[in-house]
N, C-alpha and C positions, 0 to 999 in steps of 0.2 A: 508468382506472386506481383504483381505489378503496381504501384501507389497510387494509379488514377483508380484503381478500380472502388480504394476507399475514400466516402464521404462523412466516413465519422470513426472518432479515435474515440475509444474509452480509455481510460487508466485507471490504476491501482494508483495511490498517492503516496501513500507510507514505503520508503524502503526501494519507489522507483520515482517519486519527483523529491521528495523529502528522504534527508538521510538518515533515517530514520534510528539505524544502527549506533551512529554517532550521538544522536540525539537520548538513545535509550543509557548508551553506558557513562553519556555525562552526569543524565539526571541518578544512575544508583550507582556512580563511583562519591556522589554527595553524599550519600550514607556512610557511618565513619564503623571505620575496622571490617569494611568488606575485602578478604584480601582475594582476589581471583583474580584470571587470566580474562583478556577479554573475550575468547571463544566458551569459554564456560560460563561468565554471565551470560550472555549472549543465550546459548543453550537452553540456561534457565530461564530467561527470560520466554523461549519459543515454547518449550512446557508448557509452563503455567500458561499462558495466555491464552493460549488455545485451553486451559482446560476448564479456566473461568467461563470464557465463553461461551463453550460447549453447556459448560452447567446453567448460565444465568446468559439466555441468547440477549433476553431484552434489556441487560442492565449497559447504564452510558459508558462508554470507553473513558473515562476519567474515574470512575468508578473498579472498570476495570483493571486499569493499573494501578491504582491504590492497593488491591488485591493483588495483585502479580508482585508490587513491592514488599510487599509482608511476606509474600512464599519465597523470593527471591532472596528477603534476608534471612529469614530461616534457615534455608537451605545452607547457609554459611555461618550460622551460629549466630546468629544477631535476631534480634528485635523491633523492626522501624514502629517506630512512634503515629499515632493517627495525624499529627502533623507532616511525616514526613514522606510518612504513603499519601496523603494527600499532595503536597509537593511534587512527588512524581507525577501522581495524576495531572496534576495541572500543567508538566514539563511540555507539553506537544507544542504548546505557545511557541517553543526555546528551539524547538528541533530545525534546525537548517536546511534549505534546499539545495539538492547537488550545485554545483556548478553550472554545469549544462544546460539545467531545466528552463528556468526561464526564455531564454532565447528561442531555444528548440518547440516550446510551446506556442510563443508568439509565429514561429514560421506556421507551425501545425494547423495553426487557428487561421492561416488564411487559406485553408487547402483543405479546410472539413468540417464540424462540426467536433468540437471538444465536452467529453465529459466524463465527469469523476466517480466510480466506483470504491468509498472506504469506508471500511472497520471501524469508523470512530461518531461523534456524533455533531449535529449540525455548528454546534459552537466554538468546538475542538476546531473544526477541518475549516472554517470562517476566519480563524485568526492564522491557516497555512494558507488560503489563498492568498491573503494580502502578502505574504510574500511572493506567491506564484505570478500576479502578477493580473489577478481574478480574469483567467482566461476562458471560460466554462461557461457552456452553454445551459448546462445541468449536472447536479451534484446529486449522487443516492447514496446514503449512509446508514449504516445498522441501525440508525437511531430511526430512520425512517423506514424500515422495511421489517427489525422488528426482530434479527439474526446477524450472524456474522459469518461472512464468507470463512471455507468457502461452501456454506450454504448455497442454495442457487437464486435466493427472493432477491440480491443486487442483480443480478443477471437479468431475470423474466424481468423486472422492472423497467430496466435499463430498456429491453423489447420494445417495451410496450411504450415508452416514451419515445424512443427514436421510431415504431413505426409511425407515430405521431403525425412526425417531422417527413412520413412518407420514404423512412430509410431501412432498408431491407437489414436483415441477418449478413449477410454476402456481401456487404458494404461496410462491415464495422473492424476495424483493426482493435484488438483490445491487446493495448499495454502494462506488463505489469514484470516486475521484480520475484513476485514469488509465484515460483511453480504451485506450492501447495493450495495456499490461498486463489489465484487466481488463472492461471495456465489451465490447470487440471477442471475447473468448473466454467471455468470458459472455453471451452472445447467442448467439455458436454455439456453448453447449452447453444453450440451450433455456429459460434463464433471463431473468426480466424486468430489467432492467437502471437504474439511480440513479447520473446522475453528477452526482460534488458538485464543483463548477466551482473547485475553491478559488482559483486562478488569473486569478477574475473575466473570461475570456474572453483573457486574455493568451497569446498560443502561447509554445510555447518550454516552459520547465523540467525538471527533472531526469529524463522521461521525452520518450521516442521519439513522435514524430506519427505519426496514424493517422486516417483518413475513415471514421469510423462513428457510427451515431447511437444515443445510447440512448434509455429511454423516456422518462425522465423526468429533469428536471435542474433542483438547487437549489446554491447559492453556497454551502452548510455545512451542517453536519449538524443544528442549531437547529432551519434553514429546514425539511426532510427530518421532526423531531420537532413542528411547528406544522402541516404538513398534515396528520399522520396524525391529530393531534390534534383536526384539525377535520373529520377527516371526508374528506378529500380537497375541498373546498368552497375 
């Protein structure tokens, strides 16, 4: 793989560009009486988020999060109020970027078209885009396609939009932290895939496990930008 082969970079946002595990944990720990370690909370989040998204593919993401909040609270013997669940659903606006994200995106934008494929809604993503410097040529959300990754609709829409720009799928690198939501369906869509291993090889986290091999792996977005800057050496 050579960096010059790629004319476009598609990104997952939450977990890849935005530190969603930090945001999730801060928001869930605002609930009173939840006594569990981080990994147990993230595993519960992964399980319930995927279940809600599969059952309600057209549900807007803040409502998904509200349902997940109630389910996590119930797991630990608590009951989340409607106000608490709504606050968890609205917490996306507070989830912070990773420290390396904004600079790396600014660099990559000078060398290709940037697009986000995100499992959120337009309004939620707009708040995060401001934190990221809004470097994206296009955004595809779950609200746009009526389903959640790993369903293929995000990738099909992205390929169609990129084709309108004269960019073939072989000229696209899909960059993501989630093997489950992004690397596996990205490979199925015929895209080269880059795994950003934000958890440094630790299993678990806020996404379900899956056995898939990315084309290339970096520990963070800064390392991807450095690879590109070096010409792949």
